[in-house]
KOLNUTI-59056 format. One record per residue (C-alpha): residue in one letter; x negated, y, z negated. Coordinates in steps of 0.001 Angstrom, whole numbers, padded with zeros to 6 digits, always signed. Layout:
N
AXYZ
...
END
This chain:
539
M-019808-023923-036992
R-018077-024020-033605
L-020096-025734-030917
L-020004-025149-027173
I-018599-027906-024990
S-021148-030200-023424
F-020850-030598-019671
A-023298-033508-019498
A-020509-035988-018777
L-018338-033860-016497
C-017406-036811-014349
L-016675-039117-017276
A-013307-040822-016944
C-011305-041242-020135
P-009923-044682-020886
A-006571-045551-019405
L-004984-045711-022848
A-006083-042183-023833
A-003389-040218-025635
E-001751-037539-023488
I-001271-034266-025330
E+000879-031564-023762
A-000452-028184-024881
A+000785-024633-024541
S-001505-022096-022889
R-001615-018351-022309
V-003357-016010-019898
E-005807-013996-021997
A-007918-012078-019469
V-007681-011118-015797
T-010290-009701-013452
L-008494-008016-010584
Y-010124-007612-007176
P-008838-005602-004214
D-007674-008886-002650
A-007286-011475-005438
A-007460-012079-009177
Q-009451-014257-011532
A-007532-015398-014597
T-008806-016889-017849
R-006293-019144-019588
V-006809-020221-023217
V-005561-023444-024823
D-005645-024144-028581
V-005072-027808-029346
D-005440-030327-032200
L-007285-033405-030921
P-007669-036824-032508
A-011010-038559-032543
G-011794-040350-029313
A-010464-039962-025798
S-007469-037777-025010
R-005880-036123-022009
V-004802-032489-022407
L-001903-031646-020093
L-001069-028063-019108
R+002227-027576-017318
G+003641-024689-015366
L+000546-023134-013811
P+001152-020906-010771
A+001230-022322-007260
T-001218-019578-006224
L-003976-021161-008336
D-006982-022106-006182
A-008038-025515-007498
A-011463-025240-005842
T-012358-022332-008141
L-011268-023976-011409
Q-013879-023865-014188
I-013477-025176-017726
A-015262-024167-020904
G-014414-024188-024582
A-015441-024557-028199
G-014585-026720-031163
E-015484-027962-034618
A-017770-030557-033058
A-019384-031242-029694
L-016639-032052-027185
T-017175-033949-023950
L-015242-033088-020800
G-014184-035732-018350
A-012156-035655-015147
V-009956-032698-014244
D-006768-033394-012320
V-004767-030645-010558
R-001476-031860-009155
R+001795-030460-007927
A+004344-030283-010712
P+007353-032592-010299
A+010529-030961-009123
P+012691-029936-012084
K+015759-032038-012749
L+019036-030306-012123
D+021616-029973-014880
G+024108-032710-013935
E+027039-031285-015896
F+026420-027810-014495
E+026223-029044-010890
T+029362-031179-011301
S+031290-028180-012614
L+030032-026035-009752
K+031020-028681-007184
G+034523-028837-008687
L+034918-025083-008306
R+033811-025242-004687
D+036314-028036-003941
E+039047-025971-005608
R+038055-022967-003506
D+038200-025026-000294
A+041690-026351-001145
A+042949-022840-001900
Q+041483-021621+001386
V+043317-024363+003331
K+046617-023287+001726
A+045944-019629+002547
D+045131-020501+006173
A+048379-022503+006502
L+050460-019621+005126
A+048721-017188+007479
A+049640-019419+010451
K+053241-019663+009215
A+053520-015873+008922
A+052145-015490+012448
M+054775-017920+013824
I+057601-016055+012065
Q+056375-012752+013514
A+056175-014284+016999
Y+059714-015667+016685
G+061006-012272+015578
Q+059431-010620+018631
K+060521-013230+021204
G+063599-014849+019635
P+066458-016192+021877
A+069060-013670+022998
R+071593-016465+023687
I+072862-019561+021842
D+074625-022289+023859
D+074498-019986+026902
K+076501-017402+024969
P+075088-013973+024119
L+074558-013252+020429
S+077153-011177+018731
A+076317-008221+016551
Q+076914-010312+013419
E+074575-013062+014731
W+071871-010515+015564
S+072155-009115+012020
A+071904-012606+010513
A+068837-013336+012668
F+067185-010109+011493
D+067870-010996+007858
L+066574-014542+008324
V+063302-013442+009941
G+062797-010624+007437
S+063378-012745+004347
A+061192-015566+005687
L+058383-013145+006517
A+058602-011441+003104
R+058570-014757+001235
T+055678-016128+003283
G+053744-012865+002984
E+054016-012928-000822
E+052884-016558-000910
L+049935-015649+001352
R+048960-012740-000919
L+048925-015013-003956
A+046928-017682-002097
R+044284-015192-000999
A+044061-013801-004537
A+043490-017350-005801
V+040644-017831-003295
A+039034-014536-004378
E+039355-015457-008062
I+037684-018839-007517
E+034912-017188-005457
A+034227-014833-008370
R+034010-017785-010774
I+031571-019561-008442
K+029319-016491-008231
A+029384-016038-011993
Q+028461-019667-012578
E+025662-019563-009990
A+024268-016452-011696
A+024246-018363-014985
R+022407-021350-013493
P+019833-022647-015998
P+016278-021793-014919
H+014255-024618-013434
G+011112-023397-015177
P+008689-020501-014968
R+008494-018652-011659
G+005962-020310-009408
A+005312-023114-011942
A+004262-025542-009256
Q+001024-027058-010590
D+000004-029106-013610
V-003582-029468-014826
A-004779-032479-016835
V-008197-032466-018538
D-009770-035627-019952
V-011712-034947-023153
E-013456-036969-025838
A-013769-035596-029364
P-016250-037092-031843
S-013882-036263-034692
A-010355-035012-035172
G-009971-031266-035417
K-009018-027994-033782
Y-010467-027280-030352
S-009967-024666-027681
L-010306-024825-023915
S-010559-021956-021473
L-009715-022350-017803
T-010957-019783-015290
Y-009581-019800-011755
R-008824-017556-008822
L-005287-016521-007861
R-003814-015309-004617
G-001148-012621-004465
A-002792-009946-006636
R-004498-006703-005674
W-005486-003222-006703
T-006081-000072-004689
P-007818+003134-005761
A-005865+006357-006214
Y-007219+009730-007259
E-006248+013118-008632
A-008407+016172-007968
R-007658+019312-009979
L-009375+022584-009110
T-009190+025561-011451
M-010450+028850-010040
G-012691+030760-012426
D-012654+034479-013145
K-013732+036366-010006
G-014707+033102-008350
K-017244+032151-011029
G-017072+029023-013108
A-014655+027108-010899
K-013855+023764-012517
L-013120+020520-010711
E-011774+017384-012364
V-011616+014104-010452
L-009498+011360-012023
R-009930+007810-010747
R-006955+005479-011085
A-006070+001960-010033
A-002693+001001-008577
I-002294-002647-009612
S+000335-005193-008568
Q+000692-008949-008445
R+002931-011717-007124
T+001039-014724-008448
G+004148-016444-009808
E+003393-015745-013469
D+003820-012602-015568
W+000759-011221-017347
S+001551-010226-020938
D-000965-008365-023105
V-004027-009430-021142
S-007499-007919-021123
L-007761-006417-017655
S-010929-005740-015671
L-011113-004346-012155
A-013908-005210-009743
A-014798-002626-007132
F-015327-004927-004164
P-013196-007735-002664
A-013585-011273-003928
A-013563-012584-000353
S-016368-010324+000893
G-019323-012110+002445
A-022123-013173+000113
S-024845-012986+002769
A-025770-010579+005528
P-024418-011495+008988
E-026808-013092+011453
P-027034-011421+014891
Q-026389-013773+017804
P-028019-013650+021251
Q-026107-011356+023615
K-026200-012265+027275
L-025987-009632+030018
E-024903-010782+033476
F-023060-009611+036573
F-019297-009487+036494
E-017664-012141+038664
P-014145-011044+039725
Q-011382-013524+038971
P-009127-014855+041743
M-005912-012898+042254
G-003874-015740+040819
G-005870-015769+037615
L-004872-014311+034344
M-004796-010546+034073
R-007284-009015+031717
A-005729-007438+028658
V-005939-003684+028813
P-006503-002106+025408
A-003828+000300+024305
P-004841+003935+024230
A-006078+005131+020868
A-003495+006904+018781
A-003802+010642+018593
P-005314+011873+015324
P-002676+012879+012797
A-001855+016541+012475
P-003305+018210+009393
E-000972+017831+006464
M+000605+021053+005269
A+000167+021979+001637
D+003107+021480-000690
A+003396+024454-002989
A+005921+022826-005320
P+004621+023244-008873
K+004112+020251-011091
R+003697+020475-014843
R+000330+019186-016031
E+000203+016628-018781
A-001167+017891-022044
A-002352+014464-023202
K-005532+012972-021801
P-005301+009362-020598
Q-007559+006792-022214
M-010233+005747-019743
A-011662+002369-018814
Q-015187+001279-019714
L-017538+000973-016747
D-020004-001920-016554
F-022420-001477-013652
N-025298-003852-012979
G-026683-001967-010002
V-024708-004083-007530
Q-021162-004603-008764
A-019033-002140-010707
L-016535-003529-013212
F-013968-001352-014985
R-012527-002665-018250
A-009083-001193-018866
P-008452+000083-022409
G-006181-001930-024676
K-003942-004696-023382
V-002042-004628-020107
S+001216-006327-019095
L+002258-006731-015464
A+005269-008584-014074
S+004911-010930-011128
D+007430-009029-009000
G+005150-006679-007084
T+005782-003737-009417
T+002967-001195-009130
K+001366+000128-012304
L-001222+002917-012529
V-004239+002440-014800
A-006656+005304-015564
L-010252+004226-014925
S-012507+007265-015223
T-012682+011018-015003
Q-015536+013334-014094
S-015967+017096-013979
P-018627+017771-011345
V-019894+021222-010429
A-017690+022637-007665
E-019170+024792-004913
L-016354+026734-003254
S-016268+027670+000407
W-013680+028640+002986
K-013234+027336+006512
T-011140+028521+009451
A-010552+027496+013070
P-008398+030426+014295
A-007856+028981+017780
L-005971+026105+016119
D-004637+027598+012870
P-004889+031284+011870
R-005506+030526+008200
A-008547+030063+005973
F-008701+026815+004002
L-010368+026477+000602
S-012846+023629+000141
A-014788+022363-002890
H-018082+020519-002505
F-019018+018144-005325
V-021435+015312-006073
N-020212+011955-007395
G-021979+011767-010740
E-020731+008300-011725
E-022746+005110-011410
A-019968+003488-009395
P-019019+004659-005908
L-015704+006352-005246
L-013842+003908-003019
P-011668+005056-000108
G-008165+005997-001178
P-005485+008710-001342
V-006067+011766-003514
T-003400+014095-004889
L-004650+017688-004897
Y-003902+020369-007488
R-005043+023990-007451
D-004591+026059-010604
G-002039+023547-011888
A+000120+023460-008744
M+000232+020416-006486
I-000746+021524-002992
G-000607+018215-001117
Q-002407+014944-000547
G-005674+014084+001104
A-007935+011073+001423
L-011343+010203+000038
K-013865+008286+002073
L-016441+006033+000430
I-018669+008270-001713
A-021745+006587-003167
S-023207+007526-006522
Q-024998+010906-006335
E-023599+011493-002847
G-021857+014757-002003
A-018413+015208-000479
D-015921+017952+000331
L-012302+018187-000780
G-009871+020537+000910
F-007486+022468-001355
G-005173+024020+001195
P-004881+027463+002785
D-005856+030600+000872
E-003513+033487+001622
R-006036+035976+000219
V-008448+035345+003069
T-006666+036520+006212
V-007474+035546+009788
T-006191+037302+012924
R-007137+036123+016419
S-006040+037935+019568
P-007073+037928+023248
V-009055+040940+024440
K-009171+040071+028097
R-008112+037247+030379
K-009351+037651+033917
E-008825+035298+036844
N-010565+036109+040146
E-009039+034448+043171
P-011630+033797+045905
S-011538+036088+048945
W-011747+034911+052534
Y-015508+034908+052242
G-015715+033654+048599
Q-016495+030049+047793
T-016244+030197+043963
K-013350+030755+041596
T-014086+032631+038351
E-012062+032954+035148
T-013025+034947+032052
R-011763+034608+028475
D-012421+037114+025684
Y-011078+036760+022111
K-011401+038853+018967
T-011031+037412+015455
V-010747+039650+012393
L-011561+038084+009013
R-010699+039851+005760
N-011360+038943+002124
L-008666+040180-000281
H-010247+038541-003335
D-012146+040524-005955
F-015188+038303-005433
P-017273+037407-002367
V-016393+034312-000348
A-018559+032088+001840
L-016673+031505+005080
L-017302+029126+007970
A-015551+030319+011152
M-015242+027841+014017
D-014324+028462+017642
Q-014933+026727+020923
T-015452+026996+024650
P-014772+024297+027224
Y-017746+022322+028510
S-018444+020382+031667
E-020506+017342+032540
T-020736+018216+036238
N-023065+020809+037744
A-020271+022121+039966
I-018505+023608+036923
T-020349+026124+034758
V-019397+027754+031458
E-021496+030673+030209
L-021246+032810+027096
L-021017+036535+027753
P-023128+039164+025952
Q-020236+040527+023886
T-020053+037219+021980
T-021053+037730+018333
Q-024612+036589+017771
G-025773+034118+015131
A-023467+031225+015972
D-024614+027638+015526
K-023968+026014+018909
D-022930+022396+019406
P-023103+021482+015675
E-023534+017758+015030
G-023540+017228+018791
K-019979+018505+019251
R-020270+020175+022637
G-018666+023559+023156
L-018237+024268+019438
L-019595+027387+017762
E-019858+028033+014025
W-020489+031325+012239
R-021449+031270+008560
L-020424+034519+006907
T-020236+036069+003469
L-017348+038457+002964
A-017604+040905+000093
P-014440+041845-001837
N-011997+043652+000483
E-014482+043423+003362
S-013443+042760+006963
K-015593+041369+009753
E-014924+040941+013449
L-016026+038043+015640
R-015992+038067+019430
L-016027+035072+021713
A-016280+035689+025460
Y-017163+033226+028205
R-016907+032817+031954
M-015965+029644+033855
K-016881+029019+037502
W-016079+026185+039899
P-015692+025619+043664
A-012635+027371+045076
D-011483+024278+046948
R-011242+022203+043738
E-008746+022180+040892
V-009904+021837+037278
I-008206+020464+034193
G-008867+021340+030572
A-009260+025091+031039
P-007691+027043+028143
END
């Protein structure tokens, strides 16, 4: 019967003459957090009776020694002693390899010196040919002497040029040999193998034992990613929504993970364990700084909100096979997904997608339009998260009737909480907005007020063979000063919800359009302000 390790003598120091046993280890399980990882490493070792020291080499430099925990089992009760985590010694270089590489570099340098000398010689010959003497012994050169000089310079330049070509080719050939040898340099050890761990143990009898080391690693992460697939039912009934939750995992811990059991925790490992404590906040008068003092930093203006992303109508073939999902363990506080099978992940930052869960909630379809901004109606599906675990914020790829229509983003959606997903514009619900009247009254010699009137008409039409629920949104300007007034005119369509959610100036009409039905909305308002003032923000 295998017995659990006793931790009663955790601080026990093994005798100085304890046998040191170097053991091989493997990463067996990993729990991945959004900001870190927790690895479980297993060691199988044959121990003699008495005190021993088990040495594990090549553990990653990203290992956090403060989080190291040790457990294990064996044929008899095993006692743990001191645990030593130390930086691994620098690997010894291959002396023969380095000597050979140094010889190649010396040969390259000598060949480069020869090539440089030949290049200088060729330059001198060219300079002599361009500025050679026209006279010898104060006598002008004859035609025969000029011809001999030409031949001399030409032959010297040709000979030197050929020697220079060969010298440069020799330099290039040696450079290639150096690069090839550097590429074949023997590895110094596993990537990131910068720490060794030694564990003092005492076994009551010789036998087979196993140790497991659990520790936290930096340089690993996962982020949520989603797919949402909406299939329209016949005549708008029975619409189906499928939400697939995935994890994009990557790691640069310094050690590859091969065939490990992978779990994914929903919340960061570094998140606070306790609620923050409010601190007293003092309110006092502002005391201006002297002119020579430091300038106060002025915050940069907030970035403008991104424009709505246009739908991509490029079709994408749907996979026929269904991915195997992870098992969810939820204790009411923390959600833990256990990936199916074994997972391998290189320590090079490569991203791998792992399917976690899928749900098919009831989808309630609706349409929404803001014709003053975009003369289209957008399809939306409302659903309730039916899983025990929350849907974490992340990107979502959207599909409608098998075609990818773009990407969106999910906010945090708690269990049993509702949310809306947009599925792009619907060309079978048409929207047309046009001005009916735009009137600007300039004040007369006796007038003190300037008046402007706006009047718009929006026509909504449903070309589907089923009714649609449509939310139409429009707006008027608003003012926070009594000197500027904005009033709705009687021709405005009744039944609008004004200032929804405290958004001033907004109006919302909730309509139901029968198949092939059209409805008209009117929005008319009048703005007034003192004639001697200018306003900004008027449409």
